[in-house]
Every structure is written in structure tokens, then in C-alpha cells.
N, C-alpha and C positions, 0 to 999 in steps of 0.2 A: 917155562917162564915166558911171560909176555915181554916183547921188546917194543920200545918206542924209538922211531928213527926221526931225527931232526936234521933238516938240511937248510943251510943259509947260503944264499947267493948274493954277495954284496954288490955285484955289478948291476943286478936287477932289483935289489932291495926286496927279495922274496924269501920268506921264511915258510918252510913246509914241515908239518908234523904229521907223521903217520903212525898209527897204533896197529894197523894191519897192512898187509902187502898191497901196494898200489895195483889197480886193475886196469885192463884195457877198456873196460866198459864203464869206468867211473864217470859220475856226473858231478857238477859243481853247482852250489847254490850260494849266492851272496847273502850273508847275514847282516851286512851293514858295516860301516866304518872300516872297509877294506879287509874284512874277515870272510873267507870263503870256506864253506863246509864241503868236504869231498865225501861222496857216498858211492856205494856199490850200485851200479846201474840196474841190476836185476832185483836185488832185495831191498834197496833203499837204506841199507845199514851204513851208518857213518864209519868211515875208515881213516879219516884224517882231516886236516884243515890247512889253509894257507893264510898268511898275513901279508898283504900287499904294502909296499912302501915301508917295510920294516927296517929299522936301524936299532942296534943295541941300545938298551935303555928306553925303548918304546913304552909309552904309558899304557898301551893296550894289553901288555903282558907285564904285570908288576913284578912277579917272581914265579919261579917254578920250584916247588918243593918236592923232593923225592925221598920217599921212605922205603928202606929195604927191610924186609922181614918175611916171615912165613904166615900164610893164611891161618894156620892153627893158633897163632898168637893173637889174632884179632878176636876181640870180645863180641859175642853175639848180641844183637839188639834185644832189649827186654820188652 
């Protein structure tokens, strides 16, 4: 099962979200509005993101919806 790790540092107002393990060779690309995409330095594959100057209730992240279930219960596209 995939894990998403979310870290919030209120002192620095930094929100970090990783859907893969952080890497030593990761690179960052600013997408705008204080959102940073973190990628694997070798493959370029996205592994996470950071939101600068984040505070709870930030408009850049309206809501996070989490659904738990099994892939076998997902209907295939027609």
C-alpha cells in the first residue's frame, strides 16, 4: 500500500508532502505561488511537493480528500 507523508513545520511555515521516499539527489522546481515540486534528480519523477508560507486554512489547498478502498472495487474506464 502506498503511503503519503505530510510534514508541517509551523516555525518556518513549511508544508511538505511526499508520496515517495525523499532522495539525496532530489531537485526542486518552483511552480509558482510558493509551491515547489520535488523530483528525483536521476529520473525526473515527481516524489513530493512543498508549500512555502503555509498556514492551516491556506487557500492554495482547499481540502484533501482521502478514500480508502481496494483497487479491485474501482470500475474500469469504458
